[in-house]
ZAROMI-269264 format. One line per field, with one value per atom (N, C-alpha, C): residue number from 1; residue in one letter; atom name; y, z, x. Coordinates in steps of 0.001 Angstrom, whole numbers. Each point is the difference from the previous one (the first is absolute). Layout:
# residues N
num <- NUM_...
residuo <- a_...
atomo <- CA_...
Y <- Y_...
Z <- Z_...
X <- X_...
This chain:
# residues 304
num <- 1_1_1_2_2_2_3_3_3_4_4_4_5_5_5_6_6_6_7_7_7_8_8_8_9_9_9_10_10_10_11_11_11_12_12_12_13_13_13_14_14_14_15_15_15_16_16_16_17_17_17_18_18_18_19_19_19_20_20_20_21_21_21_22_22_22_23_23_23_24_24_24_25_25_25_26_26_26_27_27_27_28_28_28_29_29_29_30_30_30_31_31_31_32_32_32_33_33_33_34_34_34_35_35_35_36_36_36_37_37_37_38_38_38_39_39_39_40_40_40_41_41_41_42_42_42_43_43_43_44_44_44_45_45_45_46_46_46_47_47_47_48_48_48_49_49_49_50_50_50_51_51_51_52_52_52_53_53_53_54_54_54_55_55_55_56_56_56_57_57_57_58_58_58_59_59_59_60_60_60_61_61_61_62_62_62_63_63_63_64_64_64_65_65_65_66_66_66_67_67_67_68_68_68_69_69_69_70_70_70_71_71_71_72_72_72_73_73_73_74_74_74_75_75_75_76_76_76_77_77_77_78_78_78_79_79_79_80_80_80_81_81_81_82_82_82_83_83_83_84_84_84_85_85_85_86_86_86_87_87_87_88_88_88_89_89_89_90_90_90_91_91_91_92_92_92_93_93_93_94_94_94_95_95_95_96_96_96_97_97_97_98_98_98_99_99_99_100_100_100_101_101_101_102_102_102_103_103_103_104_104_104_105_105_105_106_106_106_107_107_107_108_108_108_109_109_109_110_110_110_111_111_111_112_112_112_113_113_113_114_114_114_115_115_115_116_116_116_117_117_117_118_118_118_119_119_119_120_120_120_121_121_121_122_122_122_123_123_123_124_124_124_125_125_125_126_126_126_127_127_127_128_128_128_129_129_129_130_130_130_131_131_131_132_132_132_133_133_133_134_134_134_135_135_135_136_136_136_137_137_137_138_138_138_139_139_139_140_140_140_141_141_141_142_142_142_143_143_143_144_144_144_145_145_145_146_146_146_147_147_147_148_148_148_149_149_149_150_150_150_151_151_151_152_152_152_153_153_153_154_154_154_155_155_155_156_156_156_157_157_157_158_158_158_159_159_159_160_160_160_161_161_161_162_162_162_163_163_163_164_164_164_165_165_165_166_166_166_167_167_167_168_168_168_169_169_169_170_170_170_171_171_171_172_172_172_173_173_173_174_174_174_175_175_175_176_176_176_177_177_177_178_178_178_179_179_179_180_180_180_181_181_181_182_182_182_183_183_183_184_184_184_185_185_185_186_186_186_187_187_187_188_188_188_189_189_189_190_190_190_191_191_191_192_192_192_193_193_193_194_194_194_195_195_195_196_196_196_197_197_197_198_198_198_199_199_199_200_200_200_201_201_201_202_202_202_203_203_203_204_204_204_205_205_205_206_206_206_207_207_207_208_208_208_209_209_209_210_210_210_211_211_211_212_212_212_213_213_213_214_214_214_215_215_215_216_216_216_217_217_217_218_218_218_219_219_219_220_220_220_221_221_221_222_222_222_223_223_223_224_224_224_225_225_225_226_226_226_227_227_227_228_228_228_229_229_229_230_230_230_231_231_231_232_232_232_233_233_233_234_234_234_235_235_235_236_236_236_237_237_237_238_238_238_239_239_239_240_240_240_241_241_241_242_242_242_243_243_243_244_244_244_245_245_245_246_246_246_247_247_247_248_248_248_249_249_249_250_250_250_251_251_251_252_252_252_253_253_253_254_254_254_255_255_255_256_256_256_257_257_257_258_258_258_259_259_259_260_260_260_261_261_261_262_262_262_263_263_263_264_264_264_265_265_265_266_266_266_267_267_267_268_268_268_269_269_269_270_270_270_271_271_271_272_272_272_273_273_273_274_274_274_275_275_275_276_276_276_277_277_277_278_278_278_279_279_279_280_280_280_281_281_281_282_282_282_283_283_283_284_284_284_285_285_285_286_286_286_287_287_287_288_288_288_289_289_289_290_290_290_291_291_291_292_292_292_293_293_293_294_294_294_295_295_295_296_296_296_297_297_297_298_298_298_299_299_299_300_300_300_301_301_301_302_302_302_303_303_303_304_304_304
residuo <- m_m_m_l_l_l_p_p_p_l_l_l_c_c_c_r_r_r_a_a_a_l_l_l_g_g_g_d_d_d_l_l_l_k_k_k_r_r_r_i_i_i_r_r_r_s_s_s_a_a_a_g_g_g_r_r_r_s_s_s_g_g_g_s_s_s_i_i_i_a_a_a_e_e_e_r_r_r_l_l_l_f_f_f_a_a_a_a_a_a_a_a_a_w_w_w_a_a_a_r_r_r_v_v_v_a_a_a_a_a_a_g_g_g_e_e_e_a_a_a_p_p_p_e_e_e_a_a_a_v_v_v_a_a_a_r_r_r_d_d_d_t_t_t_v_v_v_r_r_r_s_s_s_a_a_a_l_l_l_i_i_i_a_a_a_t_t_t_r_r_r_l_l_l_s_s_s_d_d_d_l_l_l_d_d_d_a_a_a_a_a_a_a_a_a_l_l_l_g_g_g_d_d_d_a_a_a_g_g_g_i_i_i_p_p_p_p_p_p_a_a_a_e_e_e_v_v_v_g_g_g_r_r_r_i_i_i_q_q_q_g_g_g_a_a_a_a_a_a_l_l_l_a_a_a_q_q_q_a_a_a_a_a_a_t_t_t_p_p_p_l_l_l_d_d_d_m_m_m_a_a_a_t_t_t_r_r_r_a_a_a_w_w_w_l_l_l_a_a_a_g_g_g_g_g_g_t_t_t_r_r_r_p_p_p_e_e_e_p_p_p_a_a_a_a_a_a_t_t_t_p_p_p_a_a_a_s_s_s_l_l_l_p_p_p_g_g_g_f_f_f_v_v_v_a_a_a_s_s_s_l_l_l_a_a_a_a_a_a_q_q_q_p_p_p_r_r_r_a_a_a_g_g_g_a_a_a_t_t_t_h_h_h_p_p_p_q_q_q_l_l_l_g_g_g_r_r_r_l_l_l_m_m_m_l_l_l_e_e_e_p_p_p_p_p_p_e_e_e_s_s_s_h_h_h_a_a_a_e_e_e_h_h_h_c_c_c_v_v_v_v_v_v_v_v_v_a_a_a_v_v_v_i_i_i_g_g_g_t_t_t_l_l_l_l_l_l_a_a_a_p_p_p_s_s_s_w_w_w_d_d_d_a_a_a_g_g_g_f_f_f_e_e_e_a_a_a_v_v_v_f_f_f_l_l_l_a_a_a_g_g_g_l_l_l_a_a_a_h_h_h_h_h_h_l_l_l_h_h_h_n_n_n_a_a_a_l_l_l_l_l_l_p_p_p_d_d_d_s_s_s_g_g_g_f_f_f_a_a_a_g_g_g_e_e_e_m_m_m_l_l_l_l_l_l_g_g_g_a_a_a_w_w_w_l_l_l_q_q_q_p_p_p_a_a_a_f_f_f_a_a_a_r_r_r_a_a_a_t_t_t_s_s_s_l_l_l_a_a_a_l_l_l_q_q_q_q_q_q_l_l_l_d_d_d_p_p_p_v_v_v_p_p_p_r_r_r_n_n_n_r_r_r_v_v_v_a_a_a_a_a_a_a_a_a_l_l_l_q_q_q_v_v_v_i_i_i_p_p_p_d_d_d_a_a_a_a_a_a_t_t_t_p_p_p_e_e_e_g_g_g_s_s_s_a_a_a_f_f_f_h_h_h_a_a_a_a_a_a_d_d_d_t_t_t_l_l_l_d_d_d_r_r_r_v_v_v_l_l_l_q_q_q_v_v_v_e_e_e_h_h_h_h_h_h_l_l_l_r_r_r_a_a_a_a_a_a_g_g_g_t_t_t_t_t_t_m_m_m_d_d_d_y_y_y_v_v_v_l_l_l_r_r_r_e_e_e_m_m_m_e_e_e_l_l_l_v_v_v_h_h_h_a_a_a_g_g_g_p_p_p_t_t_t_r_r_r_i_i_i_f_f_f_q_q_q_d_d_d_a_a_a_v_v_v_l_l_l_a_a_a_r_r_r_f_f_f_g_g_g_l_l_l_l_l_l_t_t_t_g_g_g_p_p_p_p_p_p_e_e_e_a_a_a_r_r_r_g_g_g_g_g_g_v_v_v_a_a_a_a_a_a
atomo <- N_CA_C_N_CA_C_N_CA_C_N_CA_C_N_CA_C_N_CA_C_N_CA_C_N_CA_C_N_CA_C_N_CA_C_N_CA_C_N_CA_C_N_CA_C_N_CA_C_N_CA_C_N_CA_C_N_CA_C_N_CA_C_N_CA_C_N_CA_C_N_CA_C_N_CA_C_N_CA_C_N_CA_C_N_CA_C_N_CA_C_N_CA_C_N_CA_C_N_CA_C_N_CA_C_N_CA_C_N_CA_C_N_CA_C_N_CA_C_N_CA_C_N_CA_C_N_CA_C_N_CA_C_N_CA_C_N_CA_C_N_CA_C_N_CA_C_N_CA_C_N_CA_C_N_CA_C_N_CA_C_N_CA_C_N_CA_C_N_CA_C_N_CA_C_N_CA_C_N_CA_C_N_CA_C_N_CA_C_N_CA_C_N_CA_C_N_CA_C_N_CA_C_N_CA_C_N_CA_C_N_CA_C_N_CA_C_N_CA_C_N_CA_C_N_CA_C_N_CA_C_N_CA_C_N_CA_C_N_CA_C_N_CA_C_N_CA_C_N_CA_C_N_CA_C_N_CA_C_N_CA_C_N_CA_C_N_CA_C_N_CA_C_N_CA_C_N_CA_C_N_CA_C_N_CA_C_N_CA_C_N_CA_C_N_CA_C_N_CA_C_N_CA_C_N_CA_C_N_CA_C_N_CA_C_N_CA_C_N_CA_C_N_CA_C_N_CA_C_N_CA_C_N_CA_C_N_CA_C_N_CA_C_N_CA_C_N_CA_C_N_CA_C_N_CA_C_N_CA_C_N_CA_C_N_CA_C_N_CA_C_N_CA_C_N_CA_C_N_CA_C_N_CA_C_N_CA_C_N_CA_C_N_CA_C_N_CA_C_N_CA_C_N_CA_C_N_CA_C_N_CA_C_N_CA_C_N_CA_C_N_CA_C_N_CA_C_N_CA_C_N_CA_C_N_CA_C_N_CA_C_N_CA_C_N_CA_C_N_CA_C_N_CA_C_N_CA_C_N_CA_C_N_CA_C_N_CA_C_N_CA_C_N_CA_C_N_CA_C_N_CA_C_N_CA_C_N_CA_C_N_CA_C_N_CA_C_N_CA_C_N_CA_C_N_CA_C_N_CA_C_N_CA_C_N_CA_C_N_CA_C_N_CA_C_N_CA_C_N_CA_C_N_CA_C_N_CA_C_N_CA_C_N_CA_C_N_CA_C_N_CA_C_N_CA_C_N_CA_C_N_CA_C_N_CA_C_N_CA_C_N_CA_C_N_CA_C_N_CA_C_N_CA_C_N_CA_C_N_CA_C_N_CA_C_N_CA_C_N_CA_C_N_CA_C_N_CA_C_N_CA_C_N_CA_C_N_CA_C_N_CA_C_N_CA_C_N_CA_C_N_CA_C_N_CA_C_N_CA_C_N_CA_C_N_CA_C_N_CA_C_N_CA_C_N_CA_C_N_CA_C_N_CA_C_N_CA_C_N_CA_C_N_CA_C_N_CA_C_N_CA_C_N_CA_C_N_CA_C_N_CA_C_N_CA_C_N_CA_C_N_CA_C_N_CA_C_N_CA_C_N_CA_C_N_CA_C_N_CA_C_N_CA_C_N_CA_C_N_CA_C_N_CA_C_N_CA_C_N_CA_C_N_CA_C_N_CA_C_N_CA_C_N_CA_C_N_CA_C_N_CA_C_N_CA_C_N_CA_C_N_CA_C_N_CA_C_N_CA_C_N_CA_C_N_CA_C_N_CA_C_N_CA_C_N_CA_C_N_CA_C_N_CA_C_N_CA_C_N_CA_C_N_CA_C_N_CA_C_N_CA_C_N_CA_C_N_CA_C_N_CA_C_N_CA_C_N_CA_C_N_CA_C_N_CA_C_N_CA_C_N_CA_C_N_CA_C_N_CA_C_N_CA_C_N_CA_C_N_CA_C_N_CA_C_N_CA_C_N_CA_C_N_CA_C_N_CA_C_N_CA_C_N_CA_C_N_CA_C_N_CA_C_N_CA_C_N_CA_C_N_CA_C_N_CA_C_N_CA_C_N_CA_C_N_CA_C_N_CA_C_N_CA_C_N_CA_C_N_CA_C_N_CA_C_N_CA_C_N_CA_C_N_CA_C_N_CA_C_N_CA_C_N_CA_C_N_CA_C_N_CA_C_N_CA_C_N_CA_C_N_CA_C_N_CA_C_N_CA_C_N_CA_C_N_CA_C_N_CA_C_N_CA_C_N_CA_C_N_CA_C_N_CA_C_N_CA_C_N_CA_C_N_CA_C_N_CA_C_N_CA_C_N_CA_C_N_CA_C_N_CA_C_N_CA_C_N_CA_C_N_CA_C_N_CA_C_N_CA_C_N_CA_C
Y <- -69373_-1101_-1401_-6_-1527_-756_1296_-361_-885_962_-334_-1081_-291_-1343_-1066_-40_-1044_-451_1526_-478_-427_456_-689_-1788_-355_-1082_-637_487_-424_-572_392_-265_-1661_-665_-1810_-208_359_-535_347_1016_459_-1142_-708_-1037_265_-235_238_-1168_424_-1053_-121_-1253_111_658_86_762_-1568_55_-974_503_-202_255_1503_519_1455_780_1393_865_616_-477_-318_-682_-1196_-1118_581_676_-87_1074_1261_1088_-484_-1008_-820_-374_-778_-551_452_1557_1274_726_-264_1296_-1081_-1409_-581_-415_156_65_1238_1197_876_246_-324_-258_-1108_-1308_-854_1083_179_1096_656_621_361_2161_-147_1389_685_1414_774_-405_-205_-32_624_1561_902_146_119_93_-1760_-748_-1267_125_475_865_674_1317_878_-376_-1277_-364_-1027_-795_-757_525_1059_462_1132_345_1109_-1301_-862_-1508_-194_-462_-236_621_1660_827_37_-93_372_-1044_-991_-1226_-496_790_434_488_607_997_-831_-241_-600_-1828_-392_-1541_-526_-705_-501_722_1403_743_881_-869_536_497_772_365_-1122_-1206_-922_15_-244_-409_1229_1268_1177_337_-622_440_-861_-1111_-897_57_685_611_1217_350_1401_975_611_784_532_1503_68_249_-307_567_780_1210_1304_106_-835_-144_-1005_-743_-1330_350_1081_752_1150_772_761_-858_-1353_-638_-892_-633_-176_1371_900_1595_-179_-206_515_-708_-1085_-1429_484_-31_105_1433_785_912_265_-1330_-281_-729_-1212_-433_291_1068_241_1783_-310_1552_-130_-1261_70_457_-13_-117_1448_186_1557_45_1875_113_-397_71_-930_-1626_-456_-1409_352_947_-33_-92_1170_782_-1215_-609_-1230_-833_-347_-961_622_1383_514_375_-247_220_-1177_463_-1182_-134_-595_-814_-1284_-1168_-749_-656_-305_-66_-1556_288_-1181_-1149_-1092_-1125_-908_-213_-1399_-1056_-799_-1184_-952_-309_-808_-1666_-262_-1351_-1104_-1034_-895_-593_-212_-479_347_464_716_-1041_540_-1244_-320_-1456_-920_72_748_433_561_1029_1075_-1662_-836_-418_-910_-647_-511_228_2018_784_134_221_-75_-1029_-1316_-1670_10_1186_-570_572_-529_447_720_603_874_-720_-325_-837_392_1388_616_132_128_242_-1277_-325_-1032_715_-1377_259_-1379_120_-1288_-873_1097_-1280_63_526_293_-607_-279_-1097_1671_-664_1287_-37_1934_785_3_-748_-246_894_937_1105_-340_-384_-420_1049_-7_-449_381_-1004_854_1248_975_707_-673_321_-512_700_-364_893_992_-152_873_836_391_806_535_-339_449_923_-184_712_674_314_970_1190_-796_1629_334_-753_759_1045_-894_1244_1145_273_1251_439_-443_792_566_-928_527_1159_103_1114_1441_-310_1163_501_-879_539_211_-111_442_1639_670_1371_158_-491_474_-761_-386_-779_856_1072_48_-1098_-858_-1511_303_-893_201_-1059_899_-1107_-1077_-273_-1746_-508_217_-1124_-380_338_-125_-918_782_-1037_-1832_-25_-885_-897_534_-383_-1085_992_-817_-1100_41_-486_-1700_420_-1512_-289_397_-725_-1349_-492_-1637_-261_-42_-912_-1426_-312_-1648_-434_751_-910_-646_381_-502_-1678_-261_-1696_-306_1438_-886_228_-1034_619_489_477_1163_-245_-453_-936_709_1962_801_-277_1110_92_-1173_-1144_-1075_-1123_154_-686_321_1584_545_103_-466_13_-1243_-1268_-1311_182_459_296_226_736_651_689_-1118_727_45_-1014_-314_1323_232_1014_941_979_1073_-755_-1346_-287_-732_-528_-622_1346_814_1184_730_161_583_-1300_-766_-955_-295_380_-145_1087_1531_1140_101_-579_231_-883_-1333_-1045_1445_398_1016_611_1287_1106_-915_-1215_-379_-86_211_25_1358_1186_1243_-163_991_360_1044_116_917_1134_1102_1067_82_-738_-113_-444_-1146_-751_956_901_584_1183_533_758_-369_-1273_-651_-182_-753_-464_1226_1358_1256_-38_187_489_-585_-1359_-992_638_-12_263_1303_484_970_-830_-1050_-1008_-225_-353_-706_1090_1193_796_1528_720_1203_1306_-441_1166_666_324_523_467_1173_706_-1286_-442_-1102_-925_-810_-984_228_1423_793_-527_540_315_-1665_-733_-1164_-881_-111_-382_692_957_463_-312_-276_-446_-1629_-814_-1020_-440_787_-444_719_995_449_-1130_-693_-532_-1708_35_-1537_255_809_-77_658_1179_242_-1206_-1183_-1343_-636_176_-819_863_1350_856_-104_-170_-294_-1129_-689_-1520_316_647_331_1237_389_1606_-971_-867_-928_-243_-635_-919_554_1082_728_1201_-168_982_271_402_-201_796_-728_694_1156_254_1359_1341_-423_819_-211_-1346_-414_1484_-514_552_1674_445_1374_763_-650_1087_-156_-1526_-479_468_169_118_-798_-1236_-1486_16_785_61_1533_783_1301_865_1312_920_-651_118_-347_-176_151_-43_-627_-1554_-932_-310_1338_-587_312_429_-51_-1278_-524_-1637_-766_109_-1274_532_846_338_-849_167_-495_-1614_-381_-1407_-451_323_123_74_809_220_-989_-1035_-741_-1127_-624_-1024_535_821_384_216_202_374_1374_1358_891_477_928_785_1485_696_1072_1068_1402_548_336_-121_-269_1002_1356_876_294_-707_-697_-327_-546_-415_859_948_471_498_-951_-433_970_80_646_-808_839_-632_28_-1031_-258_721
Z <- -28033_-440_539_1101_801_354_979_524_-1216_-1354_-545_-1192_160_-569_723_1249_839_119_-375_85_-1399_-848_-1543_-83_1033_127_877_552_848_-688_-1337_-834_-461_570_-317_753_1062_1403_187_-712_254_-986_787_-804_671_-719_381_-582_1340_-493_-1843_-491_-1319_-1016_127_-397_-533_-1229_-157_-64_1145_115_762_-244_863_-966_698_-813_-1173_122_-538_-1163_277_-831_-1204_488_-794_-745_120_-562_-1114_212_-982_-1191_301_-979_-934_679_-779_-627_671_-1349_-1016_118_-979_-899_545_-1361_-723_545_-1010_-707_429_-1101_-499_62_-1106_-1124_813_-1208_-885_479_-986_-100_1859_41_568_-333_207_1276_34_1000_1620_-993_1216_694_-483_590_743_-13_776_1166_-435_1349_963_-619_429_990_-328_506_1059_-236_1007_1126_-35_1269_177_-527_1073_831_-656_619_1481_-455_819_1417_-762_1557_666_-275_1_1248_-19_650_1077_131_594_1841_-546_573_511_-1243_310_-288_41_-206_-859_24_-1272_481_389_-11_-1081_-1304_-1760_19_-1132_-1006_148_30_-79_2061_-72_1795_408_283_227_-623_-1143_-136_148_-325_971_1436_798_1545_-643_-831_192_-286_-351_-133_-1240_-141_-1429_-628_-1577_-503_116_-164_648_811_1350_1400_-169_-635_-543_-508_-1172_-436_1143_948_385_1249_290_924_-544_-1203_-892_-466_-231_109_1146_1351_860_357_-232_149_-732_-888_-1462_663_-182_1322_879_832_1041_-8_-461_-937_-581_-791_-1139_732_1453_547_-181_-123_173_-1722_-763_-1407_-650_-831_-607_-771_19_-913_-1484_-781_-1716_518_809_308_673_448_479_-1392_-1180_-666_-1066_-316_-400_-212_1688_553_-271_-212_220_-1829_-877_-1205_-890_-1184_-391_-126_-1059_484_-1041_1332_-912_-1697_-863_-1290_285_-1135_47_270_961_-596_-904_-105_-1610_-83_-150_-329_1178_1254_597_-242_-238_-370_686_-578_139_1554_-188_1534_33_1544_125_-803_331_-479_1091_-281_964_958_-457_1103_849_187_813_1512_-294_1272_526_-1272_599_846_-351_624_1385_227_1300_1153_-817_765_431_-496_50_1345_995_883_112_475_-126_1204_-336_545_1587_54_1629_-543_1322_-117_603_-1331_-157_-474_300_-191_-334_-912_-147_887_1339_1106_1050_-28_1309_-765_1421_-236_-329_-337_-578_1147_-29_941_-425_339_-209_579_-542_442_-576_981_107_309_-988_-1727_-719_-1123_-846_-867_-753_-1158_-773_-1039_-1376_-1014_-1200_-846_-582_-79_-705_1280_820_1303_151_-196_-137_-1244_-780_-1583_141_716_-339_702_1282_1100_-560_-574_-910_-949_-895_-1302_956_880_635_743_659_650_-911_-822_-1177_-901_-477_-112_562_1185_1066_317_-352_-224_-925_-1064_-1174_-475_746_-286_522_1400_624_-1428_-1039_-774_-1393_186_-1695_-758_367_-605_-120_-1407_-568_1000_-151_1696_-1401_-1148_-87_-99_-328_-516_1162_1377_1254_873_-623_127_-511_-1156_-634_355_211_377_991_1617_1208_-552_-482_-196_-600_-642_-1093_475_700_454_649_86_548_-818_-723_-1359_-359_599_-87_954_1136_941_-197_-974_-500_141_-819_-300_1223_569_799_1237_825_1198_743_1178_694_787_-311_1213_512_-430_780_-533_420_236_-187_1299_-741_-1064_-235_-1300_-1364_-107_-865_-579_1249_255_-872_43_68_-1760_-687_-1231_-663_243_-543_-1336_-701_-1424_-992_682_-364_497_1055_472_-1149_-795_-504_-1667_1_-1634_1018_981_103_818_294_248_-827_-1180_-1619_-663_97_-333_661_984_912_-538_481_-359_-1496_-990_-1629_-184_842_-254_1402_480_655_-879_-749_-935_-935_-490_-1100_316_1163_350_-201_-512_-234_-1766_-7_-1706_-593_-852_-578_897_300_251_1205_649_1624_504_-1287_516_112_-1342_-410_1011_388_1303_1335_274_1307_-394_-1310_-373_94_-111_-406_1553_763_1440_864_-293_788_1_-1272_-276_745_908_1112_1241_218_787_-71_-497_-115_1352_-480_1079_407_836_433_-1017_-959_-767_-483_-508_-99_656_270_539_314_-678_-167_1329_-686_898_1127_788_953_762_-470_657_-68_-708_407_865_375_442_1941_-369_1347_799_-508_371_148_-468_-292_1366_275_939_1269_-107_1325_63_-686_202_572_-145_242_1361_627_1134_1120_-413_733_457_-1096_-170_1719_-216_1305_1300_-287_998_388_-333_470_819_6_672_1615_-406_1178_981_-873_880_1006_-845_1079_692_-186_1192_877_-241_937_953_-556_162_2155_313_1612_133_1160_350_307_729_225_-1003_-1192_-1366_-202_-189_-509_699_1362_969_-253_226_235_-1175_-815_-1418_-1093_195_-980_111_1456_766_-710_327_-685_835_997_696_-80_-154_-474_333_-292_1017_-299_534_-355_1671_-608_1430_1215_-569_929_859_-671_140_1587_724_1491_184_-273_614_-505_-1543_-375_779_183_645_1469_559_1480_-752_-523_-338_-372_-740_-240_1102_679_1840_619_203_858_-573_-1331_-383_-297_406_127_-1458_-645_-1619_-548_1522_-296_1155_-310_1243_-331_1306_-383_-45_474_-460_-1360_-742_-1038_-808_525_-985_-326_607_-908_-1407_-173_-1447_-594_400_-859_586_1349_218_1137_695_912_1716_352_1237_1029_709_477_998
X <- -7473_-777_-184_1153_485_-1210_-1327_-1139_-838_-88_-1010_320_1665_335_-315_175_-966_-1231_-763_-1432_-415_497_-138_577_898_316_-1093_-500_-1509_-950_85_-1564_491_719_721_-498_-430_-585_-1797_-291_-1702_-614_-1167_-879_-1228_-1250_-1134_-912_-1402_-634_-854_-522_-278_1247_835_1202_979_567_1328_1209_747_1618_-88_1064_430_-492_398_-111_575_1561_648_-198_-178_26_-1140_-1243_-873_228_1134_467_494_1012_634_-768_-578_-1109_-413_-698_-731_952_1165_827_131_538_-49_-919_-931_-1147_-138_87_111_1123_1296_1240_-130_-624_-234_-804_-996_-1083_803_897_742_-305_-455_-35_1592_-377_1559_361_1504_563_-332_174_220_-1880_-918_-1357_-455_788_-96_892_1535_422_-414_-825_-259_-1311_-1027_-944_560_711_678_330_1074_539_-912_-1214_-1134_-443_-514_-747_781_1318_1167_-242_335_181_-1682_-789_-1734_621_-534_244_745_1104_833_-862_-1082_-670_-1155_-593_-1532_16_1400_-252_-1111_-474_-1141_-1464_-303_-936_-71_-260_234_-1524_253_-1595_-1322_503_-966_-1063_1756_-608_-887_865_-534_-1850_64_-1568_-887_685_-1685_-95_1086_-45_-1018_-670_-666_449_1414_475_48_-459_-510_1318_357_1171_665_-792_1398_925_-1124_387_1681_-574_1025_1503_-639_1103_798_-354_404_858_-569_814_1424_-243_714_1268_-458_633_1074_-964_1227_892_-405_949_1479_-113_855_813_-445_543_922_-1216_1071_1502_-226_957_935_-1_860_645_-173_759_1063_770_1755_692_-1074_272_184_1320_-45_-978_27_-1316_-66_905_-181_-1255_1463_-1414_-669_-714_-1735_-493_513_-579_159_751_123_-1399_-622_-402_-1400_-87_-1512_-378_1183_-484_-559_-520_137_-1835_-589_-1663_488_-450_-36_-518_404_-709_-1374_-682_-927_851_-216_971_-406_1260_80_-65_-846_-225_753_-483_752_371_1326_-485_-616_-763_-1008_998_796_606_1265_698_1692_321_1832_989_195_322_361_407_1555_1025_-1056_-614_-606_-391_-625_-313_975_725_1413_610_-3_1082_-839_-1135_-537_-273_327_244_1126_1307_1337_757_53_760_1231_351_1349_1156_1058_887_113_45_332_1491_273_1727_1045_898_918_1297_695_1585_555_775_1227_405_532_679_-1058_-1086_-1198_-1199_-671_-1180_-792_-1578_-935_-171_-676_-1040_-1134_-833_-1548_-675_-879_-956_-1322_-1085_-1388_-844_-844_-516_1146_540_783_-953_849_-689_-11_-592_-208_751_486_708_-860_-1561_-816_47_-75_-85_1260_1341_1036_-196_-317_693_-1169_-1190_-644_-41_925_474_1472_404_1522_-553_-1007_-456_-267_-978_-449_877_826_905_1123_274_945_-788_-657_-895_-298_-198_248_1323_1051_1487_737_-1072_760_316_-750_770_1566_235_1237_1180_-282_792_-673_-784_-744_206_-1003_304_-1859_-160_-1613_-961_-659_-1360_-152_-502_-55_351_1549_1149_57_108_-14_-811_-1170_-1344_19_583_-219_1121_1079_1050_-317_-470_166_-2087_-585_-1254_1079_775_576_660_1269_1076_353_-888_-209_-733_-223_-525_17_1728_489_-235_-630_-629_-1316_-452_-1501_205_1378_621_780_621_1502_-373_-91_-290_884_-99_1380_401_1671_848_578_346_922_1128_667_1562_446_-68_602_-121_-1375_104_723_-413_521_1767_921_1015_209_-396_389_-803_-865_-407_1520_498_1157_-302_601_-21_-1434_-526_-1349_-970_73_-821_-948_1005_-250_-927_520_-213_-1779_271_-1417_-1106_377_-1155_-46_694_-423_-908_-25_-749_-1581_119_-1043_-699_510_-538_-403_781_-1095_-1024_90_-1660_-845_82_-632_-498_689_-262_-539_133_-1087_-1314_-397_-1749_-314_839_-773_-553_-182_-396_1736_-31_1227_313_-717_-93_498_-1158_725_1301_122_1288_1254_-120_1083_395_-1403_393_224_-156_634_1224_408_1395_945_-356_857_-63_-972_270_1132_-13_589_1520_207_1682_538_-769_572_518_120_-67_1170_929_1325_1047_-670_1334_-714_601_-780_1015_489_483_-796_-1062_-1218_-900_-856_-508_-1442_-175_-1217_416_917_777_293_841_-119_-1475_-1049_-1242_-666_853_-1144_1120_1098_994_-605_237_-102_-1429_-1031_-1230_25_399_233_767_1435_577_-753_-709_-885_-1150_-631_-1275_705_1446_327_654_379_227_-760_-1096_-1344_-516_-68_-1137_880_1357_327_-198_307_-331_-1046_-1036_-1409_-117_583_-399_839_1230_716_-729_-499_-593_-1266_-459_-1421_650_721_657_242_800_651_-847_-1744_-466_-578_17_-511_-1233_-772_-1289_-290_1622_-248_-323_1038_-82_-1786_-349_-1745_-517_-317_-933_643_925_632_161_595_21_-1078_-381_-1074_-1009_-697_-861_-1137_60_-615_-1368_122_-877_-409_-823_122_-1364_107_-448_-2208_-1059_-665_-924_-1188_-834_113_523_419_1588_692_1139_537_-1023_1180_-290_-1234_-422_1022_172_1063_1580_131_1377_-89_-1316_380_-449_-105_-101_1473_532_1972_-32_2_915_-187_-1301_-104_444_261_648_1454_432_1158_979_-925_165_580_-577_91_997_1425_380_-78_347_-187_-1548_551_-1677_-284_-1605_-145_46_816_0_1687_437_1312_-69_-1210_-174_-1082_-389_-988_-1454_-136_-1310_-516_-1380_-265_256_547_151_-1542_14_-1405_-142
């Protein structure tokens, strides 16, 4: 599951021309539009997880983009199905069956506008790594709370079978677990310690204000899902906290891996310059400029 979790985290960093925000940010907004409209949480969870898995392989090459490029609908479906199957390889059969199941119902009437907290969480940066006695480790660019929440929701849903947890409860808990940060900027561990006894009342008040932006039915669903968060004693709590922990750590790991990547790895393992009709010429250019050492076949190329 670890490579898949890393790939899902990368959805926070993929952006495309003509589209606002990252893929993760847009998945977050789309999920909340449906939750706020009163759609069944399981259907929202299934569609969001499917979309996220497909995006780990196709990025923003969605049905609309592929259709505009002249690819027939049947072929678009085949391509997306292949992407989903490839991404779902590490998942157990029960989870794959759940992803394949269900038919999307007629969409409920969406609200005139998204709840205000959706935009606030998309604009609210996460603190990075902080400690009461140490300086903040700033990781640029920071992820937003919207990006973190939707990735936790997706990973938590995929981990739910490990604890026999309900998919929809884990998904909603992940999606909503930082509602308080729509009001409260993130000061991290250091700031939370200074709030002391005021921490929980402040978080509860901020969460309540966000929940008031939802109609009664979705508000009650989200409030119920948030009850799994205080500990990991329940199956849903275990799946949620596993996903939250993984995403927090993998976000930092992303920056460390990027900083520690070598040119040798990028050229030889990732084949930045890959097989094609001009590969021999490209290798010769890199060698001439001192950027390539060793024979091309060492990295999957064709020797001159």
